[in-house]
N, C-alpha and C positions, 0 to 999 in steps of 0.2 A: 757280694764283693769281698775280696780277700782283704783282711785287716792285718796291720802290723802287730806283732807280739811284742809287748814291752816287758822287759826283765831288767830290774835295777836301773831304770832310766834309759836303757839302751833299746832301740827299736830293731827288731829282727824280722826277717821275712817269715811269712806263715809257713813256708816250707820247713822251717826248723821244727815245727810240730808234725807236719804231714810225713816227712821222711822216716822218722822212727815208727810211726804207725804202719806205713807201707812195708818197712823192713820187717817188723814183727809179724805181719800177715804172711809175708814171703817166707820167713823162717818157719812159721807154723805149717804152711803148705808143704815146704820141703821136708819137714819132719814127718808129716803124714804120708807123703809119697815114698819116703824111705822105709817107714814103718810097714806100709802095705806092700812093699817090695815092687813098686811100679816104676822106680827110677830107671830100671833097666830098659824099659820100653821107650824111653825118651831118646831121640836121635842125638841131638846136640844139647847136653844138659846145661851148659853155661848160658847159651842163648835163651833156652827156655826160662831159666831163673831170672835173667835180666828182663826178659819180656813180661814175666809174671810180676816182677817188681814195678815195672812201668805201668802195667795194668792196675795194680793195687794202688799205686800213687795217684793215677787219674781218678780211680773210684773214691779215694779218700778226699782229694780236692773237690770232687763233685759233691760228695755228701756233706762235707764240713764247710763248704763255702757259703751255704745258706741260700742257694739258688733254688727257686721253686718253679717248676714248669707248669 
């Protein structure tokens, strides 16, 4: 179950932690794609990057939420 993050007595959504992690993973993937010169092969770059962020966000939520199958 997702738990609230408490900072200075204020409760925040756990997405406050998950969003930066997903953003860093997306930025790292984007850097690697540009470094390998594969970004030219992507048809719609903006849509690809948004979908990559959403996939990394879903993966981060799944891995850090503590659910065990």
